[in-house]
VMD Tcl script that builds the backbone (N, CA, C; Angstrom):
set m [mol new atoms 366]
animate dup $m
set s [atomselect $m all]
$s set {name element resname resid chain x y z} {
  {N N MET 1 A -38.890 -18.911 16.423}
  {CA C MET 1 A -38.191 -18.948 17.357}
  {C C MET 1 A -37.056 -19.633 16.928}
  {N N ALA 2 A -36.911 -20.734 16.421}
  {CA C ALA 2 A -35.711 -20.699 16.387}
  {C C ALA 2 A -34.727 -20.294 14.691}
  {N N ARG 3 A -35.726 -19.267 14.551}
  {CA C ARG 3 A -35.604 -18.515 13.023}
  {C C ARG 3 A -35.035 -17.759 13.803}
  {N N THR 4 A -35.602 -16.480 14.439}
  {CA C THR 4 A -34.755 -15.687 15.329}
  {C C THR 4 A -33.803 -15.561 15.665}
  {N N VAL 5 A -33.207 -16.425 16.389}
  {CA C VAL 5 A -32.142 -17.133 16.303}
  {C C VAL 5 A -30.728 -16.857 15.173}
  {N N TRP 6 A -31.278 -18.068 14.213}
  {CA C TRP 6 A -30.372 -18.091 13.163}
  {C C TRP 6 A -30.410 -16.662 12.677}
  {N N ALA 7 A -30.997 -15.518 13.204}
  {CA C ALA 7 A -30.739 -14.611 12.038}
  {C C ALA 7 A -30.004 -13.223 13.117}
  {N N ARG 8 A -30.080 -13.975 14.458}
  {CA C ARG 8 A -29.176 -12.964 15.550}
  {C C ARG 8 A -28.194 -13.353 14.889}
  {N N LEU 9 A -27.756 -15.162 14.744}
  {CA C LEU 9 A -26.563 -15.219 14.113}
  {C C LEU 9 A -25.859 -14.912 13.559}
  {N N LEU 10 A -26.639 -14.954 12.287}
  {CA C LEU 10 A -25.915 -14.646 11.563}
  {C C LEU 10 A -25.746 -12.949 11.155}
  {N N PHE 11 A -26.511 -12.094 11.655}
  {CA C PHE 11 A -25.955 -10.546 12.193}
  {C C PHE 11 A -25.040 -10.309 12.226}
  {N N PHE 12 A -24.629 -11.726 13.880}
  {CA C PHE 12 A -23.258 -11.565 14.604}
  {C C PHE 12 A -22.302 -11.619 14.012}
  {N N THR 13 A -22.587 -13.307 12.897}
  {CA C THR 13 A -21.764 -13.074 12.006}
  {C C THR 13 A -20.930 -12.366 11.284}
  {N N VAL 14 A -21.975 -11.833 10.737}
  {CA C VAL 14 A -21.339 -10.800 9.098}
  {C C VAL 14 A -20.951 -9.720 10.145}
  {N N CYS 15 A -21.236 -9.191 11.154}
  {CA C CYS 15 A -20.818 -8.113 11.896}
  {C C CYS 15 A -19.106 -8.073 12.017}
  {N N LEU 16 A -19.182 -9.134 12.880}
  {CA C LEU 16 A -18.039 -9.871 13.176}
  {C C LEU 16 A -16.311 -9.628 12.371}
  {N N ALA 17 A -17.584 -10.541 10.748}
  {CA C ALA 17 A -16.712 -9.924 9.583}
  {C C ALA 17 A -16.238 -8.987 9.066}
  {N N LEU 18 A -17.288 -8.170 8.948}
  {CA C LEU 18 A -17.008 -6.973 8.745}
  {C C LEU 18 A -15.782 -5.829 9.753}
  {N N PHE 19 A -15.683 -6.389 11.078}
  {CA C PHE 19 A -14.984 -5.368 11.373}
  {C C PHE 19 A -13.525 -5.649 11.798}
  {N N ALA 20 A -13.632 -7.531 11.770}
  {CA C ALA 20 A -11.950 -8.063 11.288}
  {C C ALA 20 A -11.555 -7.607 10.019}
  {N N ALA 21 A -12.234 -7.244 9.119}
  {CA C ALA 21 A -11.928 -7.063 7.549}
  {C C ALA 21 A -10.124 -6.210 8.143}
  {N N PRO 22 A -10.644 -4.387 8.096}
  {CA C PRO 22 A -9.797 -3.854 7.842}
  {C C PRO 22 A -8.439 -4.188 9.254}
  {N N THR 23 A -8.001 -5.205 10.478}
  {CA C THR 23 A -7.363 -5.865 10.718}
  {C C THR 23 A -6.529 -6.619 9.449}
  {N N ALA 24 A -7.307 -7.979 9.143}
  {CA C ALA 24 A -6.874 -8.934 8.201}
  {C C ALA 24 A -6.008 -8.024 6.722}
  {N N ALA 25 A -6.549 -6.417 6.291}
  {CA C ALA 25 A -6.109 -6.400 5.136}
  {C C ALA 25 A -4.826 -5.603 5.522}
  {N N GLN 26 A -4.947 -4.644 6.425}
  {CA C GLN 26 A -3.612 -3.951 7.129}
  {C C GLN 26 A -2.508 -5.521 7.280}
  {N N ASP 27 A -3.193 -6.770 7.865}
  {CA C ASP 27 A -1.673 -7.376 8.150}
  {C C ASP 27 A -1.603 -8.027 6.316}
  {N N ASP 28 A -1.819 -7.496 5.437}
  {CA C ASP 28 A -2.793 -8.170 4.553}
  {C C ASP 28 A -0.542 -7.360 3.882}
  {N N PHE 29 A -1.597 -5.996 3.910}
  {CA C PHE 29 A -0.131 -4.972 2.854}
  {C C PHE 29 A 0.956 -5.664 3.783}
  {N N ARG 30 A 1.316 -5.573 5.039}
  {CA C ARG 30 A 2.383 -5.680 6.015}
  {C C ARG 30 A 3.147 -7.311 5.393}
  {N N ALA 31 A 2.243 -7.703 5.056}
  {CA C ALA 31 A 2.660 -9.498 4.609}
  {C C ALA 31 A 3.296 -8.674 3.013}
  {N N VAL 32 A 2.333 -8.113 2.251}
  {CA C VAL 32 A 3.236 -7.607 0.598}
  {C C VAL 32 A 4.930 -7.091 0.860}
  {N N LEU 33 A 4.896 -6.301 1.867}
  {CA C LEU 33 A 5.903 -5.613 1.391}
  {C C LEU 33 A 6.756 -6.291 2.696}
  {N N GLY 34 A 6.474 -6.890 3.338}
  {CA C GLY 34 A 7.965 -8.223 4.142}
  {C C GLY 34 A 8.568 -6.845 4.562}
  {N N ASN 35 A 9.814 -7.335 4.426}
  {CA C ASN 35 A 11.348 -6.836 4.741}
  {C C ASN 35 A 11.345 -5.551 3.575}
  {N N GLU 36 A 10.658 -5.526 2.672}
  {CA C GLU 36 A 10.917 -4.986 0.871}
  {C C GLU 36 A 11.334 -3.642 0.898}
  {N N ALA 37 A 10.140 -3.144 1.421}
  {CA C ALA 37 A 9.637 -1.726 1.779}
  {C C ALA 37 A 8.819 -1.120 2.801}
  {N N GLY 38 A 9.102 -0.044 3.237}
  {CA C GLY 38 A 8.822 0.903 4.628}
  {C C GLY 38 A 7.384 1.317 4.052}
  {N N VAL 39 A 6.757 1.638 5.254}
  {CA C VAL 39 A 5.473 2.326 5.052}
  {C C VAL 39 A 5.996 3.916 5.088}
  {N N PHE 40 A 5.542 4.884 3.985}
  {CA C PHE 40 A 5.428 6.008 3.752}
  {C C PHE 40 A 5.037 6.507 5.686}
  {N N PRO 41 A 5.394 7.455 6.303}
  {CA C PRO 41 A 5.237 7.801 7.093}
  {C C PRO 41 A 3.843 8.652 7.602}
  {N N GLY 42 A 2.822 8.114 7.778}
  {CA C GLY 42 A 1.370 8.787 8.289}
  {C C GLY 42 A 0.549 8.769 7.065}
  {N N ALA 43 A 0.770 7.837 5.777}
  {CA C ALA 43 A 0.318 7.016 5.212}
  {C C ALA 43 A -0.624 6.500 5.763}
  {N N GLU 44 A -1.915 6.868 4.494}
  {CA C GLU 44 A -3.479 6.030 5.208}
  {C C GLU 44 A -3.658 4.530 3.548}
  {N N PHE 45 A -3.422 3.501 4.600}
  {CA C PHE 45 A -3.539 2.868 4.331}
  {C C PHE 45 A -5.062 1.877 3.212}
  {N N LYS 46 A -4.990 2.068 2.023}
  {CA C LYS 46 A -6.526 1.888 0.531}
  {C C LYS 46 A -6.685 0.589 0.837}
  {N N ARG 47 A -5.906 -0.078 -0.241}
  {CA C ARG 47 A -5.995 -1.940 -0.058}
  {C C ARG 47 A -4.911 -1.958 -1.227}
  {N N VAL 48 A -5.071 -2.664 -0.968}
  {CA C VAL 48 A -4.101 -4.317 -1.807}
  {C C VAL 48 A -4.693 -4.829 -2.926}
  {N N ILE 49 A -3.947 -5.015 -4.422}
  {CA C ILE 49 A -4.324 -5.240 -5.408}
  {C C ILE 49 A -2.965 -6.378 -6.066}
  {N N ARG 50 A -3.661 -7.528 -5.662}
  {CA C ARG 50 A -3.129 -8.974 -6.201}
  {C C ARG 50 A -3.745 -9.275 -7.157}
  {N N PHE 51 A -1.695 -9.233 -7.794}
  {CA C PHE 51 A -1.916 -9.759 -9.359}
  {C C PHE 51 A -1.351 -11.408 -9.744}
  {N N PRO 52 A -1.416 -11.930 -10.559}
  {CA C PRO 52 A -0.385 -13.545 -10.497}
  {C C PRO 52 A 1.211 -13.435 -9.856}
  {N N LYS 53 A 1.659 -12.332 -10.725}
  {CA C LYS 53 A 2.964 -12.391 -10.587}
  {C C LYS 53 A 3.994 -11.051 -9.342}
  {N N ALA 54 A 2.823 -10.375 -9.056}
  {CA C ALA 54 A 3.226 -8.519 -8.549}
  {C C ALA 54 A 2.122 -8.831 -7.514}
  {N N ALA 55 A 2.189 -7.059 -6.758}
  {CA C ALA 55 A 0.896 -6.886 -5.784}
  {C C ALA 55 A 1.062 -5.555 -5.597}
  {N N THR 56 A 0.158 -5.068 -5.661}
  {CA C THR 56 A 0.410 -3.458 -5.421}
  {C C THR 56 A -0.413 -2.861 -3.622}
  {N N VAL 57 A 0.079 -2.462 -3.184}
  {CA C VAL 57 A -0.328 -1.537 -2.084}
  {C C VAL 57 A -0.489 -0.233 -2.057}
  {N N ILE 58 A -2.295 0.189 -2.190}
  {CA C ILE 58 A -2.337 1.593 -1.665}
  {C C ILE 58 A -2.645 1.941 -0.993}
  {N N PHE 59 A -1.677 3.945 -1.258}
  {CA C PHE 59 A -1.977 4.722 0.223}
  {C C PHE 59 A -1.844 5.671 -0.641}
  {N N GLU 60 A -2.816 6.079 0.299}
  {CA C GLU 60 A -3.260 8.113 0.154}
  {C C GLU 60 A -1.965 8.782 1.817}
  {N N THR 61 A -1.377 9.995 0.984}
  {CA C THR 61 A -0.538 10.123 2.059}
  {C C THR 61 A -1.235 12.529 1.740}
  {N N GLY 62 A -0.707 13.309 2.656}
  {CA C GLY 62 A -1.035 14.584 2.244}
  {C C GLY 62 A 0.637 15.285 2.159}
  {N N ALA 63 A 1.195 14.161 1.920}
  {CA C ALA 63 A 3.356 14.959 1.690}
  {C C ALA 63 A 3.015 14.847 0.314}
  {N N SER 64 A 3.705 15.910 -0.623}
  {CA C SER 64 A 4.117 15.753 -2.079}
  {C C SER 64 A 4.589 14.188 -2.359}
  {N N PRO 65 A 4.076 14.312 -3.891}
  {CA C PRO 65 A 5.140 13.093 -5.059}
  {C C PRO 65 A 6.760 12.997 -4.008}
  {N N ALA 66 A 7.298 14.475 -4.214}
  {CA C ALA 66 A 8.609 14.522 -4.191}
  {C C ALA 66 A 9.221 13.470 -2.640}
  {N N GLU 67 A 8.233 14.108 -1.957}
  {CA C GLU 67 A 8.632 13.639 0.053}
  {C C GLU 67 A 8.227 12.132 -0.498}
  {N N VAL 68 A 7.173 11.504 -1.286}
  {CA C VAL 68 A 7.325 10.013 -0.986}
  {C C VAL 68 A 8.267 9.298 -2.022}
  {N N SER 69 A 8.782 10.013 -3.016}
  {CA C SER 69 A 9.927 9.491 -4.027}
  {C C SER 69 A 11.269 9.224 -3.371}
  {N N ALA 70 A 11.218 10.855 -2.492}
  {CA C ALA 70 A 13.115 10.877 -1.488}
  {C C ALA 70 A 12.688 9.510 -0.527}
  {N N PHE 71 A 11.585 9.969 0.461}
  {CA C PHE 71 A 11.326 8.932 1.223}
  {C C PHE 71 A 12.326 7.329 1.146}
  {N N TYR 72 A 10.733 6.695 -0.515}
  {CA C TYR 72 A 11.551 5.401 -0.701}
  {C C TYR 72 A 12.479 5.271 -1.806}
  {N N ALA 73 A 13.191 5.864 -2.204}
  {CA C ALA 73 A 14.773 5.825 -3.070}
  {C C ALA 73 A 15.340 5.943 -1.250}
  {N N LYS 74 A 15.512 6.010 -0.525}
  {CA C LYS 74 A 16.154 5.899 0.487}
  {C C LYS 74 A 15.907 4.511 1.684}
  {N N ASP 75 A 14.105 4.203 1.161}
  {CA C ASP 75 A 14.191 3.205 2.317}
  {C C ASP 75 A 14.337 2.145 1.106}
  {N N VAL 76 A 14.439 2.316 -0.144}
  {CA C VAL 76 A 14.326 0.337 -1.083}
  {C C VAL 76 A 15.573 0.955 -0.716}
  {N N THR 77 A 16.908 1.890 -1.186}
  {CA C THR 77 A 18.465 1.356 -0.585}
  {C C THR 77 A 18.980 0.700 0.059}
  {N N SER 78 A 18.672 1.008 1.574}
  {CA C SER 78 A 18.977 0.291 2.341}
  {C C SER 78 A 18.429 -0.675 3.178}
  {N N ARG 79 A 17.642 -1.459 2.077}
  {CA C ARG 79 A 17.402 -2.563 1.846}
  {C C ARG 79 A 17.821 -3.246 0.566}
  {N N GLY 80 A 19.035 -2.942 -0.085}
  {CA C GLY 80 A 19.634 -3.095 -1.434}
  {C C GLY 80 A 18.949 -3.635 -2.104}
  {N N TRP 81 A 18.003 -2.580 -2.577}
  {CA C TRP 81 A 17.635 -2.506 -4.025}
  {C C TRP 81 A 18.419 -1.589 -4.144}
  {N N LYS 82 A 18.906 -1.534 -6.188}
  {CA C LYS 82 A 19.189 -0.747 -6.934}
  {C C LYS 82 A 18.535 0.475 -7.582}
  {N N VAL 83 A 18.389 1.479 -7.573}
  {CA C VAL 83 A 17.499 2.705 -7.798}
  {C C VAL 83 A 17.412 2.939 -9.249}
  {N N GLU 84 A 17.061 2.540 -10.321}
  {CA C GLU 84 A 17.041 3.053 -11.546}
  {C C GLU 84 A 17.041 4.033 -11.997}
  {N N VAL 85 A 15.367 4.152 -11.763}
  {CA C VAL 85 A 15.302 5.533 -11.658}
  {C C VAL 85 A 14.272 6.090 -11.088}
  {N N ASN 86 A 13.959 7.988 -10.872}
  {CA C ASN 86 A 13.399 8.599 -9.860}
  {C C ASN 86 A 12.981 9.539 -10.746}
  {N N ASP 87 A 11.930 9.439 -11.139}
  {CA C ASP 87 A 11.529 10.823 -11.765}
  {C C ASP 87 A 11.031 11.156 -11.361}
  {N N VAL 88 A 10.855 12.481 -11.242}
  {CA C VAL 88 A 9.351 13.438 -9.684}
  {C C VAL 88 A 9.402 15.071 -10.801}
  {N N THR 89 A 7.894 14.651 -10.671}
  {CA C THR 89 A 7.818 16.141 -11.272}
  {C C THR 89 A 6.864 16.919 -9.753}
  {N N ASP 90 A 6.110 17.961 -10.107}
  {CA C ASP 90 A 5.116 18.284 -9.336}
  {C C ASP 90 A 3.864 17.814 -8.836}
  {N N GLY 91 A 3.806 17.524 -9.814}
  {CA C GLY 91 A 2.380 16.440 -9.771}
  {C C GLY 91 A 2.886 15.569 -9.390}
  {N N ALA 92 A 3.937 14.498 -9.681}
  {CA C ALA 92 A 3.923 13.220 -9.639}
  {C C ALA 92 A 5.356 12.621 -9.804}
  {N N SER 93 A 5.151 11.477 -9.000}
  {CA C SER 93 A 6.957 10.715 -9.133}
  {C C SER 93 A 6.817 9.335 -9.905}
  {N N PHE 94 A 7.462 8.791 -10.214}
  {CA C PHE 94 A 7.727 7.038 -10.198}
  {C C PHE 94 A 9.075 7.144 -9.784}
  {N N LEU 95 A 9.335 5.725 -9.078}
  {CA C LEU 95 A 10.153 5.293 -8.983}
  {C C LEU 95 A 10.234 3.346 -9.403}
  {N N LEU 96 A 11.658 3.578 -9.997}
  {CA C LEU 96 A 11.431 2.075 -10.062}
  {C C LEU 96 A 13.084 1.906 -9.113}
  {N N ALA 97 A 12.907 0.317 -9.524}
  {CA C ALA 97 A 14.341 0.133 -7.983}
  {C C ALA 97 A 14.529 -1.839 -8.418}
  {N N VAL 98 A 15.695 -2.760 -8.510}
  {CA C VAL 98 A 15.596 -3.651 -8.908}
  {C C VAL 98 A 16.470 -4.624 -7.717}
  {N N LYS 99 A 16.248 -5.404 -7.205}
  {CA C LYS 99 A 17.291 -6.140 -6.855}
  {C C LYS 99 A 16.925 -7.741 -7.195}
  {N N ASN 100 A 17.731 -8.310 -7.384}
  {CA C ASN 100 A 17.875 -9.528 -7.275}
  {C C ASN 100 A 16.882 -10.162 -8.526}
  {N N GLY 101 A 16.947 -9.427 -9.713}
  {CA C GLY 101 A 15.877 -10.359 -11.083}
  {C C GLY 101 A 14.737 -9.330 -10.849}
  {N N ARG 102 A 14.189 -9.069 -9.169}
  {CA C ARG 102 A 12.863 -8.601 -9.403}
  {C C ARG 102 A 12.889 -6.985 -9.605}
  {N N ARG 103 A 11.481 -6.498 -9.481}
  {CA C ARG 103 A 11.472 -5.388 -9.696}
  {C C ARG 103 A 10.658 -4.774 -8.431}
  {N N LEU 104 A 10.251 -3.210 -8.232}
  {CA C LEU 104 A 9.569 -2.316 -7.280}
  {C C LEU 104 A 9.459 -1.239 -7.673}
  {N N THR 105 A 8.424 -1.454 -7.919}
  {CA C THR 105 A 7.969 0.442 -8.552}
  {C C THR 105 A 7.420 1.091 -7.538}
  {N N VAL 106 A 7.082 2.762 -7.124}
  {CA C VAL 106 A 6.733 3.796 -6.620}
  {C C VAL 106 A 5.692 4.416 -7.470}
  {N N GLU 107 A 5.371 4.743 -7.407}
  {CA C GLU 107 A 4.152 5.840 -8.047}
  {C C GLU 107 A 3.243 6.542 -7.017}
  {N N ALA 108 A 3.628 8.180 -7.083}
  {CA C ALA 108 A 2.411 8.843 -6.377}
  {C C ALA 108 A 2.047 9.909 -7.640}
  {N N GLN 109 A 0.614 10.475 -7.026}
  {CA C GLN 109 A 0.558 11.099 -7.638}
  {C C GLN 109 A -0.702 11.941 -6.834}
  {N N ARG 110 A -0.796 13.052 -7.152}
  {CA C ARG 110 A -1.459 14.091 -6.764}
  {C C ARG 110 A -2.930 14.042 -7.155}
  {N N GLY 111 A -3.857 13.791 -6.659}
  {CA C GLY 111 A -5.123 13.663 -6.508}
  {C C GLY 111 A -6.101 14.804 -6.286}
  {N N LEU 112 A -6.595 14.972 -4.992}
  {CA C LEU 112 A -7.378 15.985 -4.924}
  {C C LEU 112 A -6.680 17.129 -3.805}
  {N N PRO 113 A -7.129 18.290 -4.104}
  {CA C PRO 113 A -6.175 19.293 -3.075}
  {C C PRO 113 A -5.604 18.483 -1.618}
  {N N GLY 114 A -4.087 18.701 -2.067}
  {CA C GLY 114 A -3.155 18.136 -0.060}
  {C C GLY 114 A -3.993 17.252 -0.488}
  {N N ARG 115 A -4.037 15.980 -1.609}
  {CA C ARG 115 A -4.117 14.503 -1.326}
  {C C ARG 115 A -2.539 13.688 -2.036}
  {N N THR 116 A -2.130 13.227 -2.109}
  {CA C THR 116 A -1.119 12.712 -2.842}
  {C C THR 116 A -1.559 10.358 -2.769}
  {N N GLY 117 A -2.106 10.184 -3.877}
  {CA C GLY 117 A -2.225 9.042 -3.765}
  {C C GLY 117 A -0.805 7.932 -4.324}
  {N N LEU 118 A -0.537 7.481 -4.119}
  {CA C LEU 118 A 0.717 6.453 -3.843}
  {C C LEU 118 A 0.098 4.976 -4.006}
  {N N ASN 119 A 1.752 3.938 -4.525}
  {CA C ASN 119 A 1.343 2.880 -4.842}
  {C C ASN 119 A 2.706 1.647 -4.945}
  {N N VAL 120 A 2.514 0.853 -3.942}
  {CA C VAL 120 A 4.026 0.566 -3.901}
  {C C VAL 120 A 3.319 -1.442 -4.675}
  {N N THR 121 A 4.333 -1.620 -5.601}
  {CA C THR 121 A 4.414 -2.544 -6.489}
  {C C THR 121 A 5.562 -3.428 -6.252}
  {N N LEU 122 A 5.510 -4.603 -6.091}
  {CA C LEU 122 A 6.022 -5.619 -5.955}
  {C C LEU 122 A 5.667 -7.177 -7.023}
}
mol reanalyze $m
mol bondsrecalc $m
mol representation Tube
mol addrep $m
């Protein structure tokens, strides 16, 4: 009987953790971006990758790399960043901005038909 209770408790705890994970991850990416960069409208959050001195937030969208780059060029400029590179092709874009000795990059690349992966690194 006690074994069944512990098994149910363990199962409930695991389920709770799995349902709470997406919410925690969403809060995590907002903490990474802070007031330094916005979220591309309609972008679907995928994950955060942390490095010792930076973090990358990965999204996916149906927009083109050019649309992503145009949004972030305007967005980060309004937040005090200076855009130094804004390289755009049909299949990909790369934006580099600087502020107070820091770097922000936005990379977007067409992947699956009609989908664009985008990374914001701070």
